[in-house]
N, C-alpha and C positions, 0 to 999 in steps of 0.2 A: 156654223161650226166648221165647214170646210175652209172658210176664209182663215180661221184661226190655225188650222193645220198648215195651210200654205205659208202663213206668216212665220210659224215655228220652223218650217222646213227652210225658208229663206234665211232665218237667223242662224240655224245650224250650218247651212251652206257657207255663210259668211265666216263663221268660226273655223270651219274646215279649211277655207281658202287662206285664212290668216295663219293658221298653224302649219308648220313645216313637217310635223311628225306623221308617222304612219297611223298612229292612234286616232288623230283627228280625222283623217280621211276614212278610216274604217268605221268610225263612229258615224260620220255623215252618211256613208253607204247604208249602214244598218238603219239609221233613222229615216233615210229617204224611202227605203223599202217599207218601214213601219207606217210612215205617213201615206204611202201609196195604198197600203192595205186598209188603213182607216178610211181613206177617201172612197175606196171601192165599197166598203161596208156601208158608209153613209149614203152613197149613191144607191145601193141596193135597198136600203131601208126607206129612202124617200120615194123611190120609184116602184117599190113593191118587188118582192122576190119572184122571179120567173121560174116556173117548173122546168126541170131538165128534160 
C-alpha cells in the first residue's frame, strides 16, 4: 500500500512541475502532506501503536 502512495505522490509531483500555475503547486503541497499522513498511519498500523 505504501508503494502505491509513493507512486501517486510522484505522479502528482510530475503534474505540479509541468504546470506553471499556483494551483498546481498548492495542490501538490496539499497532496504531499496527505500522502505523508497516510504513510505515517500505515507505518503505525503495521508496527503497532506505541503508547505515549
